[in-house]
PASETI-456133 format. One record per atom (N, C-alpha, C, O): residue number from 1; residue in one letter; atom name; x, y, z. Coordinates in steps of 0.2 Angstrom, whole numbers, plus 5000, padded with zeros to 4 digits. Example, Ala and Ser with C-alpha at 12.3 -4.5 7.8 and 13.67 -1.06 7.14 Angstrom:
% residues 2
NODE     n   res   atom     c1     c2     c3
NODE     1     a      N   5066   4972   5039
NODE     1     a     CA   5062   4978   5039
NODE     1     a      C   5066   4984   5039
NODE     1     a      O   5071   4983   5042
NODE     2     s      N   5064   4989   5035
NODE     2     s     CA   5068   4995   5036
NODE     2     s      C   5064   5000   5039
NODE     2     s      O   5067   5006   5040
% end
This chain:
% residues 165
NODE     n   res   atom     c1     c2     c3
NODE     1     m      N   5363   5101   4739
NODE     1     m     CA   5362   5108   4736
NODE     1     m      C   5360   5107   4728
NODE     1     m      O   5363   5103   4725
NODE     2     s      N   5355   5111   4727
NODE     2     s     CA   5353   5111   4720
NODE     2     s      C   5358   5115   4715
NODE     2     s      O   5362   5118   4718
NODE     3     r      N   5357   5114   4709
NODE     3     r     CA   5362   5118   4705
NODE     3     r      C   5361   5126   4705
NODE     3     r      O   5366   5129   4705
NODE     4     s      N   5355   5128   4707
NODE     4     s     CA   5354   5135   4708
NODE     4     s      C   5357   5137   4714
NODE     4     s      O   5360   5143   4715
NODE     5     q      N   5357   5133   4719
NODE     5     q     CA   5360   5134   4726
NODE     5     q      C   5367   5134   4725
NODE     5     q      O   5371   5139   4728
NODE     6     e      N   5370   5130   4722
NODE     6     e     CA   5377   5129   4721
NODE     6     e      C   5380   5136   4717
NODE     6     e      O   5385   5139   4719
NODE     7     r      N   5376   5138   4712
NODE     7     r     CA   5378   5144   4708
NODE     7     r      C   5378   5150   4713
NODE     7     r      O   5382   5154   4712
NODE     8     a      N   5372   5150   4717
NODE     8     a     CA   5372   5156   4721
NODE     8     a      C   5377   5156   4726
NODE     8     a      O   5380   5161   4728
NODE     9     a      N   5379   5150   4729
NODE     9     a     CA   5385   5149   4734
NODE     9     a      C   5391   5151   4730
NODE     9     a      O   5395   5155   4734
NODE    10     s      N   5392   5150   4724
NODE    10     s     CA   5399   5151   4721
NODE    10     s      C   5399   5159   4720
NODE    10     s      O   5404   5162   4721
NODE    11     e      N   5393   5162   4718
NODE    11     e     CA   5393   5169   4717
NODE    11     e      C   5394   5173   4723
NODE    11     e      O   5398   5177   4724
NODE    12     l      N   5391   5170   4729
NODE    12     l     CA   5392   5174   4735
NODE    12     l      C   5399   5173   4737
NODE    12     l      O   5402   5178   4740
NODE    13     f      N   5402   5167   4736
NODE    13     f     CA   5409   5166   4738
NODE    13     f      C   5414   5171   4734
NODE    13     f      O   5418   5175   4737
NODE    14     a      N   5413   5172   4728
NODE    14     a     CA   5417   5176   4723
NODE    14     a      C   5415   5183   4725
NODE    14     a      O   5420   5187   4725
NODE    15     a      N   5410   5185   4727
NODE    15     a     CA   5408   5192   4729
NODE    15     a      C   5411   5194   4736
NODE    15     a      O   5413   5199   4737
NODE    16     l      N   5410   5189   4741
NODE    16     l     CA   5412   5191   4748
NODE    16     l      C   5418   5189   4751
NODE    16     l      O   5421   5192   4755
NODE    17     y      N   5421   5184   4748
NODE    17     y     CA   5427   5181   4751
NODE    17     y      C   5433   5186   4751
NODE    17     y      O   5436   5187   4757
NODE    18     p      N   5434   5190   4746
NODE    18     p     CA   5440   5194   4746
NODE    18     p      C   5439   5200   4752
NODE    18     p      O   5444   5201   4755
NODE    19     s      N   5433   5202   4752
NODE    19     s     CA   5432   5208   4757
NODE    19     s      C   5432   5204   4764
NODE    19     s      O   5434   5208   4769
NODE    20     l      N   5429   5199   4765
NODE    20     l     CA   5429   5195   4772
NODE    20     l      C   5436   5194   4774
NODE    20     l      O   5438   5194   4780
NODE    21     a      N   5440   5191   4769
NODE    21     a     CA   5447   5189   4771
NODE    21     a      C   5451   5196   4772
NODE    21     a      O   5456   5196   4777
NODE    22     g      N   5450   5201   4769
NODE    22     g     CA   5453   5208   4770
NODE    22     g      C   5451   5210   4777
NODE    22     g      O   5455   5213   4781
NODE    23     w      N   5445   5210   4779
NODE    23     w     CA   5442   5212   4785
NODE    23     w      C   5446   5208   4791
NODE    23     w      O   5448   5211   4796
NODE    24     c      N   5446   5201   4790
NODE    24     c     CA   5449   5197   4795
NODE    24     c      C   5457   5199   4795
NODE    24     c      O   5459   5198   4801
NODE    25     r      N   5460   5200   4790
NODE    25     r     CA   5467   5202   4790
NODE    25     r      C   5468   5208   4794
NODE    25     r      O   5473   5208   4798
NODE    26     r      N   5464   5213   4794
NODE    26     r     CA   5465   5219   4798
NODE    26     r      C   5464   5217   4805
NODE    26     r      O   5467   5220   4810
NODE    27     l      N   5460   5212   4807
NODE    27     l     CA   5459   5210   4814
NODE    27     l      C   5464   5206   4817
NODE    27     l      O   5465   5206   4823
NODE    28     v      N   5467   5201   4813
NODE    28     v     CA   5472   5197   4815
NODE    28     v      C   5479   5198   4813
NODE    28     v      O   5484   5196   4816
NODE    29     d      N   5480   5203   4809
NODE    29     d     CA   5487   5205   4806
NODE    29     d      C   5491   5199   4804
NODE    29     d      O   5497   5199   4805
NODE    30     d      N   5488   5194   4801
NODE    30     d     CA   5491   5189   4798
NODE    30     d      C   5487   5186   4792
NODE    30     d      O   5482   5184   4793
NODE    31     d      N   5490   5186   4786
NODE    31     d     CA   5487   5184   4780
NODE    31     d      C   5485   5177   4780
NODE    31     d      O   5479   5176   4779
NODE    32     g      N   5489   5172   4782
NODE    32     g     CA   5487   5165   4782
NODE    32     g      C   5481   5164   4787
NODE    32     g      O   5476   5161   4785
NODE    33     t      N   5481   5167   4793
NODE    33     t     CA   5476   5166   4798
NODE    33     t      C   5470   5169   4796
NODE    33     t      O   5464   5166   4796
NODE    34     a      N   5470   5175   4792
NODE    34     a     CA   5464   5178   4790
NODE    34     a      C   5461   5174   4785
NODE    34     a      O   5454   5174   4785
NODE    35     h      N   5465   5171   4780
NODE    35     h     CA   5461   5167   4775
NODE    35     h      C   5459   5160   4778
NODE    35     h      O   5453   5158   4776
NODE    36     e      N   5462   5158   4783
NODE    36     e     CA   5459   5152   4787
NODE    36     e      C   5452   5154   4790
NODE    36     e      O   5448   5150   4789
NODE    37     i      N   5452   5159   4793
NODE    37     i     CA   5446   5161   4796
NODE    37     i      C   5440   5163   4791
NODE    37     i      O   5435   5160   4793
NODE    38     a      N   5442   5166   4786
NODE    38     a     CA   5437   5167   4781
NODE    38     a      C   5434   5161   4778
NODE    38     a      O   5428   5160   4777
NODE    39     a      N   5439   5156   4776
NODE    39     a     CA   5437   5150   4774
NODE    39     a      C   5433   5146   4778
NODE    39     a      O   5428   5143   4776
NODE    40     e      N   5434   5146   4785
NODE    40     e     CA   5430   5143   4790
NODE    40     e      C   5423   5146   4790
NODE    40     e      O   5419   5142   4791
NODE    41     a      N   5423   5152   4790
NODE    41     a     CA   5416   5155   4790
NODE    41     a      C   5412   5153   4784
NODE    41     a      O   5406   5151   4785
NODE    42     f      N   5415   5153   4778
NODE    42     f     CA   5411   5150   4773
NODE    42     f      C   5409   5143   4774
NODE    42     f      O   5404   5140   4772
NODE    43     t      N   5414   5139   4776
NODE    43     t     CA   5413   5132   4778
NODE    43     t      C   5406   5131   4782
NODE    43     t      O   5402   5127   4781
NODE    44     r      N   5406   5135   4788
NODE    44     r     CA   5401   5135   4792
NODE    44     r      C   5394   5137   4789
NODE    44     r      O   5389   5135   4791
NODE    45     l      N   5395   5142   4784
NODE    45     l     CA   5389   5144   4781
NODE    45     l      C   5386   5139   4776
NODE    45     l      O   5380   5137   4776
NODE    46     w      N   5391   5135   4773
NODE    46     w     CA   5388   5130   4768
NODE    46     w      C   5385   5124   4772
NODE    46     w      O   5380   5122   4770
NODE    47     a      N   5387   5123   4778
NODE    47     a     CA   5384   5118   4782
NODE    47     a      C   5377   5120   4784
NODE    47     a      O   5372   5116   4785
NODE    48     r      N   5375   5126   4784
NODE    48     r     CA   5369   5129   4786
NODE    48     r      C   5365   5133   4780
NODE    48     r      O   5360   5136   4781
NODE    49     w      N   5367   5131   4774
NODE    49     w     CA   5366   5135   4769
NODE    49     w      C   5358   5137   4768
NODE    49     w      O   5356   5142   4766
NODE    50     t      N   5354   5131   4769
NODE    50     t     CA   5347   5132   4768
NODE    50     t      C   5343   5135   4774
NODE    50     t      O   5337   5137   4773
NODE    51     k      N   5347   5136   4780
NODE    51     k     CA   5344   5139   4786
NODE    51     k      C   5346   5146   4787
NODE    51     k      O   5342   5149   4791
NODE    52     v      N   5351   5148   4783
NODE    52     v     CA   5353   5155   4785
NODE    52     v      C   5349   5160   4781
NODE    52     v      O   5349   5160   4774
NODE    53     q      N   5346   5165   4784
NODE    53     q     CA   5342   5170   4780
NODE    53     q      C   5347   5176   4777
NODE    53     q      O   5346   5177   4771
NODE    54     e      N   5352   5178   4781
NODE    54     e     CA   5356   5183   4779
NODE    54     e      C   5363   5181   4778
NODE    54     e      O   5367   5181   4783
NODE    55     p      N   5366   5178   4773
NODE    55     p     CA   5372   5175   4773
NODE    55     p      C   5378   5180   4774
NODE    55     p      O   5383   5178   4777
NODE    56     r      N   5378   5186   4772
NODE    56     r     CA   5383   5191   4773
NODE    56     r      C   5384   5192   4781
NODE    56     r      O   5389   5192   4783
NODE    57     g      N   5378   5193   4784
NODE    57     g     CA   5379   5194   4791
NODE    57     g      C   5381   5188   4795
NODE    57     g      O   5385   5189   4799
NODE    58     f      N   5379   5182   4793
NODE    58     f     CA   5381   5176   4796
NODE    58     f      C   5389   5175   4795
NODE    58     f      O   5392   5174   4800
NODE    59     l      N   5391   5177   4789
NODE    59     l     CA   5398   5176   4788
NODE    59     l      C   5402   5181   4792
NODE    59     l      O   5407   5179   4795
NODE    60     y      N   5400   5187   4793
NODE    60     y     CA   5404   5192   4797
NODE    60     y      C   5404   5191   4804
NODE    60     y      O   5409   5191   4808
NODE    61     v      N   5398   5188   4807
NODE    61     v     CA   5397   5187   4814
NODE    61     v      C   5401   5180   4815
NODE    61     v      O   5405   5180   4820
NODE    62     t      N   5401   5175   4811
NODE    62     t     CA   5405   5169   4812
NODE    62     t      C   5413   5171   4812
NODE    62     t      O   5416   5169   4816
NODE    63     a      N   5414   5175   4807
NODE    63     a     CA   5422   5177   4807
NODE    63     a      C   5424   5181   4813
NODE    63     a      O   5429   5180   4816
NODE    64     a      N   5420   5185   4815
NODE    64     a     CA   5421   5189   4821
NODE    64     a      C   5422   5184   4827
NODE    64     a      O   5427   5185   4831
NODE    65     n      N   5418   5179   4828
NODE    65     n     CA   5418   5174   4833
NODE    65     n      C   5425   5170   4832
NODE    65     n      O   5428   5169   4837
NODE    66     l      N   5426   5169   4826
NODE    66     l     CA   5433   5165   4825
NODE    66     l      C   5439   5169   4827
NODE    66     l      O   5444   5166   4829
NODE    67     v      N   5439   5176   4825
NODE    67     v     CA   5444   5180   4827
NODE    67     v      C   5445   5180   4835
NODE    67     v      O   5450   5180   4837
NODE    68     r      N   5439   5181   4838
NODE    68     r     CA   5439   5181   4845
NODE    68     r      C   5442   5175   4848
NODE    68     r      O   5446   5175   4853
NODE    69     d      N   5440   5169   4845
NODE    69     d     CA   5443   5163   4848
NODE    69     d      C   5450   5163   4846
NODE    69     d      O   5454   5160   4850
NODE    70     h      N   5453   5165   4841
NODE    70     h     CA   5460   5165   4839
NODE    70     h      C   5464   5169   4844
NODE    70     h      O   5469   5167   4846
NODE    71     w      N   5461   5175   4846
NODE    71     w     CA   5465   5179   4850
NODE    71     w      C   5465   5176   4857
NODE    71     w      O   5470   5176   4861
NODE    72     r      N   5459   5173   4860
NODE    72     r     CA   5459   5170   4866
NODE    72     r      C   5464   5164   4866
NODE    72     r      O   5467   5163   4871
NODE    73     k      N   5464   5160   4861
NODE    73     k     CA   5469   5155   4861
NODE    73     k      C   5476   5157   4861
NODE    73     k      O   5480   5155   4865
NODE    74     l      N   5478   5162   4857
NODE    74     l     CA   5485   5165   4858
NODE    74     l      C   5486   5168   4865
NODE    74     l      O   5492   5167   4867
NODE    75     e      N   5481   5171   4868
NODE    75     e     CA   5482   5173   4875
NODE    75     e      C   5483   5168   4880
NODE    75     e      O   5488   5168   4884
NODE    76     r      N   5480   5162   4879
NODE    76     r     CA   5481   5156   4883
NODE    76     r      C   5488   5153   4882
NODE    76     r      O   5491   5152   4887
NODE    77     e      N   5490   5153   4876
NODE    77     e     CA   5497   5151   4874
NODE    77     e      C   5502   5155   4877
NODE    77     e      O   5507   5153   4879
NODE    78     r      N   5501   5162   4877
NODE    78     r     CA   5506   5166   4880
NODE    78     r      C   5506   5166   4887
NODE    78     r      O   5512   5165   4890
NODE    79     r      N   5500   5165   4890
NODE    79     r     CA   5500   5164   4898
NODE    79     r      C   5504   5157   4899
NODE    79     r      O   5508   5157   4904
NODE    80     a      N   5503   5152   4896
NODE    80     a     CA   5506   5146   4897
NODE    80     a      C   5513   5146   4896
NODE    80     a      O   5517   5144   4900
NODE    81     m      N   5515   5150   4891
NODE    81     m     CA   5523   5151   4889
NODE    81     m      C   5526   5155   4895
NODE    81     m      O   5531   5153   4898
NODE    82     r      N   5522   5160   4897
NODE    82     r     CA   5525   5164   4903
NODE    82     r      C   5526   5160   4909
NODE    82     r      O   5531   5160   4913
NODE    83     r      N   5521   5156   4910
NODE    83     r     CA   5521   5151   4916
NODE    83     r      C   5527   5146   4916
NODE    83     r      O   5531   5145   4920
NODE    84     a      N   5527   5143   4910
NODE    84     a     CA   5532   5138   4909
NODE    84     a      C   5539   5141   4909
NODE    84     a      O   5544   5138   4912
NODE    85     t      N   5540   5147   4907
NODE    85     t     CA   5547   5150   4908
NODE    85     t      C   5548   5153   4914
NODE    85     t      O   5554   5153   4917
NODE    86     t      N   5543   5156   4918
NODE    86     t     CA   5545   5159   4925
NODE    86     t      C   5545   5153   4930
NODE    86     t      O   5547   5154   4935
NODE    87     e      N   5542   5147   4929
NODE    87     e     CA   5541   5142   4934
NODE    87     e      C   5546   5136   4931
NODE    87     e      O   5546   5131   4935
NODE    88     a      N   5550   5137   4926
NODE    88     a     CA   5554   5132   4924
NODE    88     a      C   5559   5129   4929
NODE    88     a      O   5560   5123   4929
NODE    89     v      N   5562   5133   4933
NODE    89     v     CA   5566   5131   4938
NODE    89     v      C   5564   5134   4944
NODE    89     v      O   5564   5140   4946
NODE    90     v      N   5562   5129   4949
NODE    90     v     CA   5560   5131   4955
NODE    90     v      C   5565   5128   4960
NODE    90     v      O   5566   5122   4960
NODE    91     g      N   5568   5132   4965
NODE    91     g     CA   5572   5129   4970
NODE    91     g      C   5569   5126   4975
NODE    91     g      O   5564   5130   4977
NODE    92     l      N   5571   5121   4978
NODE    92     l     CA   5567   5118   4984
NODE    92     l      C   5570   5121   4990
NODE    92     l      O   5576   5122   4990
NODE    93     q      N   5566   5123   4995
NODE    93     q     CA   5568   5126   5000
NODE    93     q      C   5573   5122   5005
NODE    93     q      O   5571   5116   5006
NODE    94     g      N   5579   5124   5006
NODE    94     g     CA   5584   5120   5010
NODE    94     g      C   5587   5115   5007
NODE    94     g      O   5591   5111   5010
NODE    95     e      N   5586   5114   5000
NODE    95     e     CA   5590   5108   4997
NODE    95     e      C   5593   5111   4990
NODE    95     e      O   5590   5111   4985
NODE    96     p      N   5598   5115   4991
NODE    96     p     CA   5601   5118   4985
NODE    96     p      C   5603   5113   4979
NODE    96     p      O   5604   5115   4974
NODE    97     h      N   5605   5107   4981
NODE    97     h     CA   5607   5102   4975
NODE    97     h      C   5601   5100   4971
NODE    97     h      O   5602   5098   4966
NODE    98     d      N   5595   5102   4973
NODE    98     d     CA   5589   5101   4969
NODE    98     d      C   5586   5107   4966
NODE    98     d      O   5580   5107   4964
NODE    99     a      N   5590   5112   4965
NODE    99     a     CA   5588   5119   4963
NODE    99     a      C   5585   5119   4956
NODE    99     a      O   5582   5123   4954
NODE   100     s      N   5587   5114   4952
NODE   100     s     CA   5585   5114   4945
NODE   100     s      C   5578   5110   4944
NODE   100     s      O   5577   5108   4938
NODE   101     v      N   5575   5108   4949
NODE   101     v     CA   5568   5104   4948
NODE   101     v      C   5563   5108   4944
NODE   101     v      O   5562   5114   4946
NODE   102     s      N   5561   5105   4939
NODE   102     s     CA   5556   5109   4934
NODE   102     s      C   5549   5107   4936
NODE   102     s      O   5548   5102   4937
NODE   103     v      N   5545   5113   4937
NODE   103     v     CA   5538   5112   4939
NODE   103     v      C   5535   5108   4933
NODE   103     v      O   5531   5103   4934
NODE   104     r      N   5537   5109   4927
NODE   104     r     CA   5534   5105   4921
NODE   104     r      C   5535   5098   4922
NODE   104     r      O   5530   5094   4921
NODE   105     l      N   5541   5096   4924
NODE   105     l     CA   5543   5089   4925
NODE   105     l      C   5539   5086   4931
NODE   105     l      O   5537   5080   4930
NODE   106     l      N   5538   5090   4936
NODE   106     l     CA   5534   5087   4942
NODE   106     l      C   5527   5086   4940
NODE   106     l      O   5524   5081   4942
NODE   107     v      N   5524   5091   4936
NODE   107     v     CA   5518   5090   4933
NODE   107     v      C   5517   5084   4929
NODE   107     v      O   5512   5080   4930
NODE   108     q      N   5522   5083   4925
NODE   108     q     CA   5522   5077   4920
NODE   108     q      C   5522   5070   4924
NODE   108     q      O   5520   5065   4922
NODE   109     s      N   5525   5071   4930
NODE   109     s     CA   5526   5065   4934
NODE   109     s      C   5519   5063   4938
NODE   109     s      O   5519   5058   4941
NODE   110     l      N   5515   5068   4938
NODE   110     l     CA   5508   5066   4942
NODE   110     l      C   5505   5061   4938
NODE   110     l      O   5505   5060   4932
NODE   111     p      N   5500   5057   4942
NODE   111     p     CA   5496   5052   4938
NODE   111     p      C   5491   5056   4934
NODE   111     p      O   5489   5061   4935
NODE   112     e      N   5490   5052   4928
NODE   112     e     CA   5486   5055   4923
NODE   112     e      C   5479   5058   4926
NODE   112     e      O   5477   5064   4924
NODE   113     r      N   5476   5055   4930
NODE   113     r     CA   5470   5057   4933
NODE   113     r      C   5471   5064   4936
NODE   113     r      O   5466   5068   4936
NODE   114     l      N   5477   5066   4939
NODE   114     l     CA   5478   5073   4942
NODE   114     l      C   5482   5077   4937
NODE   114     l      O   5480   5083   4937
NODE   115     r      N   5486   5074   4932
NODE   115     r     CA   5489   5078   4927
NODE   115     r      C   5485   5082   4923
NODE   115     r      O   5486   5088   4921
NODE   116     t      N   5480   5078   4920
NODE   116     t     CA   5476   5081   4915
NODE   116     t      C   5472   5088   4917
NODE   116     t      O   5472   5093   4914
NODE   117     p      N   5469   5087   4923
NODE   117     p     CA   5465   5094   4925
NODE   117     p      C   5471   5099   4927
NODE   117     p      O   5469   5105   4926
NODE   118     v      N   5476   5097   4929
NODE   118     v     CA   5482   5103   4931
NODE   118     v      C   5483   5106   4924
NODE   118     v      O   5484   5112   4924
NODE   119     l      N   5485   5102   4919
NODE   119     l     CA   5487   5105   4913
NODE   119     l      C   5481   5109   4910
NODE   119     l      O   5482   5115   4907
NODE   120     l      N   5475   5107   4910
NODE   120     l     CA   5469   5111   4907
NODE   120     l      C   5468   5117   4911
NODE   120     l      O   5467   5123   4909
NODE   121     y      N   5468   5117   4918
NODE   121     y     CA   5467   5122   4922
NODE   121     y      C   5472   5127   4923
NODE   121     y      O   5471   5133   4922
NODE   122     y      N   5478   5125   4924
NODE   122     y     CA   5484   5130   4925
NODE   122     y      C   5487   5132   4919
NODE   122     y      O   5490   5138   4918
NODE   123     y      N   5488   5127   4914
NODE   123     y     CA   5492   5129   4908
NODE   123     y      C   5488   5131   4902
NODE   123     y      O   5490   5136   4899
NODE   124     a      N   5482   5128   4901
NODE   124     a     CA   5477   5130   4896
NODE   124     a      C   5473   5136   4899
NODE   124     a      O   5469   5139   4895
NODE   125     d      N   5473   5137   4905
NODE   125     d     CA   5469   5143   4908
NODE   125     d      C   5462   5142   4907
NODE   125     d      O   5458   5147   4906
NODE   126     l      N   5459   5136   4908
NODE   126     l     CA   5452   5134   4907
NODE   126     l      C   5449   5135   4914
NODE   126     l      O   5452   5133   4919
NODE   127     p      N   5443   5137   4915
NODE   127     p     CA   5439   5137   4921
NODE   127     p      C   5437   5130   4923
NODE   127     p      O   5437   5125   4919
NODE   128     v      N   5436   5129   4929
NODE   128     v     CA   5435   5122   4932
NODE   128     v      C   5429   5119   4928
NODE   128     v      O   5428   5113   4927
NODE   129     r      N   5424   5124   4927
NODE   129     r     CA   5418   5121   4923
NODE   129     r      C   5419   5118   4916
NODE   129     r      O   5417   5113   4915
NODE   130     e      N   5424   5121   4913
NODE   130     e     CA   5426   5119   4906
NODE   130     e      C   5430   5112   4907
NODE   130     e      O   5429   5108   4903
NODE   131     v      N   5434   5112   4912
NODE   131     v     CA   5438   5106   4913
NODE   131     v      C   5434   5100   4914
NODE   131     v      O   5435   5095   4912
NODE   132     s      N   5429   5101   4919
NODE   132     s     CA   5424   5096   4921
NODE   132     s      C   5420   5094   4914
NODE   132     s      O   5420   5088   4913
NODE   133     e      N   5418   5098   4910
NODE   133     e     CA   5415   5096   4904
NODE   133     e      C   5419   5092   4899
NODE   133     e      O   5417   5087   4897
NODE   134     l      N   5425   5095   4898
NODE   134     l     CA   5430   5091   4894
NODE   134     l      C   5432   5084   4897
NODE   134     l      O   5432   5079   4893
NODE   135     m      N   5432   5084   4903
NODE   135     m     CA   5434   5077   4906
NODE   135     m      C   5428   5073   4907
NODE   135     m      O   5429   5067   4909
NODE   136     g      N   5422   5075   4907
NODE   136     g     CA   5417   5071   4909
NODE   136     g      C   5416   5070   4916
NODE   136     g      O   5414   5065   4918
NODE   137     r      N   5418   5074   4920
NODE   137     r     CA   5418   5073   4927
NODE   137     r      C   5414   5079   4931
NODE   137     r      O   5413   5084   4927
NODE   138     k      N   5412   5078   4937
NODE   138     k     CA   5409   5083   4940
NODE   138     k      C   5414   5089   4942
NODE   138     k      O   5419   5087   4944
NODE   139     e      N   5411   5095   4943
NODE   139     e     CA   5416   5100   4945
NODE   139     e      C   5419   5099   4952
NODE   139     e      O   5425   5100   4953
NODE   140     g      N   5415   5096   4957
NODE   140     g     CA   5418   5094   4963
NODE   140     g      C   5424   5089   4962
NODE   140     g      O   5429   5090   4966
NODE   141     t      N   5423   5085   4958
NODE   141     t     CA   5429   5079   4957
NODE   141     t      C   5435   5083   4954
NODE   141     t      O   5440   5081   4956
NODE   142     v      N   5434   5088   4949
NODE   142     v     CA   5440   5091   4947
NODE   142     v      C   5443   5095   4952
NODE   142     v      O   5449   5096   4952
NODE   143     k      N   5439   5099   4956
NODE   143     k     CA   5442   5103   4961
NODE   143     k      C   5446   5098   4966
NODE   143     k      O   5451   5100   4969
NODE   144     a      N   5443   5093   4968
NODE   144     a     CA   5447   5088   4972
NODE   144     a      C   5453   5086   4969
NODE   144     a      O   5458   5085   4972
NODE   145     d      N   5453   5084   4963
NODE   145     d     CA   5459   5082   4959
NODE   145     d      C   5464   5088   4959
NODE   145     d      O   5470   5086   4960
NODE   146     l      N   5462   5094   4958
NODE   146     l     CA   5467   5099   4958
NODE   146     l      C   5470   5100   4965
NODE   146     l      O   5476   5102   4965
NODE   147     h      N   5466   5099   4970
NODE   147     h     CA   5468   5100   4977
NODE   147     h      C   5474   5094   4978
NODE   147     h      O   5479   5096   4981
NODE   148     a      N   5472   5088   4976
NODE   148     a     CA   5476   5083   4977
NODE   148     a      C   5483   5084   4973
NODE   148     a      O   5488   5082   4976
NODE   149     a      N   5482   5086   4967
NODE   149     a     CA   5489   5088   4963
NODE   149     a      C   5493   5093   4966
NODE   149     a      O   5499   5093   4967
NODE   150     r      N   5489   5098   4969
NODE   150     r     CA   5493   5104   4972
NODE   150     r      C   5497   5101   4978
NODE   150     r      O   5502   5103   4980
NODE   151     e      N   5493   5097   4982
NODE   151     e     CA   5496   5094   4988
NODE   151     e      C   5502   5090   4986
NODE   151     e      O   5508   5090   4990
NODE   152     l      N   5502   5086   4981
NODE   152     l     CA   5508   5082   4979
NODE   152     l      C   5513   5086   4977
NODE   152     l      O   5519   5085   4979
NODE   153     l      N   5512   5091   4973
NODE   153     l     CA   5517   5096   4970
NODE   153     l      C   5520   5100   4976
NODE   153     l      O   5526   5101   4976
NODE   154     r      N   5516   5102   4981
NODE   154     r     CA   5518   5106   4987
NODE   154     r      C   5523   5101   4990
NODE   154     r      O   5528   5104   4993
NODE   155     s      N   5522   5095   4991
NODE   155     s     CA   5526   5091   4995
NODE   155     s      C   5533   5090   4992
NODE   155     s      O   5538   5089   4995
NODE   156     k      N   5532   5089   4985
NODE   156     k     CA   5539   5089   4981
NODE   156     k      C   5543   5095   4981
NODE   156     k      O   5549   5095   4981
NODE   157     l      N   5539   5101   4981
NODE   157     l     CA   5542   5107   4980
NODE   157     l      C   5544   5110   4987
NODE   157     l      O   5549   5114   4988
NODE   158     g      N   5541   5108   4992
NODE   158     g     CA   5542   5111   4999
NODE   158     g      C   5540   5118   5000
NODE   158     g      O   5542   5121   5005
NODE   159     g      N   5536   5121   4995
NODE   159     g     CA   5534   5127   4996
NODE   159     g      C   5526   5128   4995
NODE   159     g      O   5522   5123   4996
NODE   160     h      N   5524   5134   4993
NODE   160     h     CA   5517   5135   4993
NODE   160     h      C   5515   5136   4985
NODE   160     h      O   5518   5139   4982
NODE   161     l      N   5509   5133   4983
NODE   161     l     CA   5506   5134   4977
NODE   161     l      C   5500   5138   4978
NODE   161     l      O   5496   5137   4982
NODE   162     d      N   5499   5143   4974
NODE   162     d     CA   5493   5147   4974
NODE   162     d      C   5488   5146   4968
NODE   162     d      O   5489   5141   4964
NODE   163     r      N   5483   5150   4968
NODE   163     r     CA   5477   5150   4963
NODE   163     r      C   5473   5143   4964
NODE   163     r      O   5473   5139   4960
NODE   164     t      N   5469   5143   4970
NODE   164     t     CA   5465   5138   4971
NODE   164     t      C   5458   5139   4967
NODE   164     t      O   5456   5145   4966
NODE   165     p      N   5455   5134   4965
NODE   165     p     CA   5449   5134   4961
NODE   165     p      C   5443   5136   4965
NODE   165     p      O   5438   5137   4963
% end
């Protein structure tokens, strides 16, 4: 960055950061998260400084996307927590002495090849397509692994597991 570009960037930051952070604050209702999002938007702007025609628009669109990602992440975490608490203790049919078997412990006992897709699909609530991309496997392979994991868990639980991919 040249000196004039650095000066322009500093002036833009001084002029827009407070309003961008305030806008984010209203969207996320948390001061720290709002500042993190605003700072990340500026970081992404600096990375593309010479290519961005309208920096203000870029900042607000980027911040809006980061806010949306923040809420999606929170919702995935909430769903995972709900699952973990509602499925924490599953009684085995006809075996009362094993009534405290934890689904989470059973999932952790799966081989890593099966455990990773289960955690990503069921607990992180990612679609099969994203799981396959993250793991570098074909979608069919991920589906087969999820099926194999469900069968293993079903045999250990003695019940039925739903939500097939």
